[in-house]
C-alpha positions in Angstrom: 28.5 128.8 66.4 28.2 127.6 70.3 32.0 128.1 71.8 33.0 125.1 73.6 33.9 125.5 77.8 37.8 125.0 77.8 37.1 124.6 82.2 35.0 123.0 84.6 34.4 126.3 86.1 33.0 127.1 82.7 30.3 124.9 83.0 28.3 126.8 86.2 28.8 124.9 88.9 28.7 120.4 90.2 28.2 118.4 87.6 28.9 114.8 89.7 29.9 114.3 92.9 30.0 110.8 95.0 30.4 112.7 97.9 27.8 112.0 99.9 27.2 108.4 98.9 24.5 106.1 98.6 21.5 105.9 101.2 19.1 104.1 102.8 15.3 105.3 100.9 13.9 104.5 104.1 15.7 106.5 106.6 18.4 108.7 104.5 21.2 107.0 106.6 24.1 106.3 104.9 24.0 102.8 103.2 26.7 101.2 105.7 25.8 103.0 108.7 21.9 102.1 108.0 20.1 100.1 111.2 16.8 99.9 109.8 17.2 96.9 107.8 18.5 95.0 110.4 15.4 94.8 113.1 12.8 94.4 109.8 11.9 90.9 110.3 11.2 89.3 106.6 7.5 88.3 105.8 6.3 84.8 104.6 4.4 82.1 105.6 7.0 81.5 109.2 7.9 78.5 108.2 11.6 77.6 108.2 12.8 75.3 105.0 15.6 73.3 105.0 17.0 72.5 101.5 20.8 70.5 100.9 22.5 72.3 97.6 25.7 72.2 95.6 24.8 74.0 92.6 27.0 77.1 92.4 29.9 76.4 94.6 32.3 74.3 93.0 30.6 70.5 93.5 30.6 71.3 98.0 27.7 70.7 99.8 25.7 73.4 101.7 21.9 73.0 103.3 20.3 76.4 103.3 17.4 77.1 106.0 15.2 80.2 104.3 12.3 81.8 105.6 12.9 82.1 109.6 11.0 84.5 110.9 14.0 86.4 112.8 15.5 89.7 112.6 19.3 90.0 111.3 20.8 90.1 114.3 18.7 87.1 116.3 18.9 85.3 112.9 23.3 85.5 113.4 23.0 84.3 116.9 20.8 81.1 115.4 23.2 80.4 112.5 26.3 80.4 115.1 24.1 77.5 117.4 23.1 76.1 114.4 26.6 75.9 113.3 28.0 75.2 117.1 25.5 72.0 117.3 26.8 70.8 113.7 30.4 71.2 113.8 31.3 73.3 111.3 30.9 76.4 109.3 28.8 78.9 107.6 27.0 81.9 107.4 23.9 84.0 106.9 23.4 85.6 103.5 21.0 88.0 102.3 18.5 86.8 105.2 18.7 82.6 104.5 21.3 80.6 107.1 24.0 78.7 104.8 25.5 75.2 107.0 28.5 73.9 105.4 27.7 70.0 105.0 24.7 68.0 104.1 23.3 68.4 107.7 19.0 68.5 107.0 17.7 65.9 109.5 20.3 67.5 111.8 18.7 71.0 111.3 15.1 70.3 111.3 15.6 68.6 114.6 17.3 70.9 115.9 15.1 74.0 114.7 12.0 71.7 115.6 13.5 71.7 119.4 13.7 75.5 119.5 10.0 76.0 118.7 10.3 76.7 114.8 8.0 75.2 112.4 10.5 73.6 109.8 10.4 71.3 106.9 12.7 69.8 104.2 12.7 71.5 101.0 13.8 69.9 97.9 14.4 66.8 96.5 
């Protein structure tokens, strides 16, 4: 007959701990303090793709720009400039710039002026 342990100390030590939290696999820093992901330029063909989307947004139209060859901080600065140019809101999610409203043609023109290769994607 096997005797059951009556307390955690009887189990012989630490069973589970969330004390250290999640760590970045590249730099071993905590995920919320990791800076290595911010300076990485995403791999791609260097062409910014501008498209209009409504799916999953409650019928609201959003213009998305993906594939911009910039790290996170310059990408946020570009998003801020583009939002001001369009006169609307938006943000950056997972390396994709989202601008509220249908501004595909205006954004294609503005990205071209700033030296990016940009093309319309989707219908």
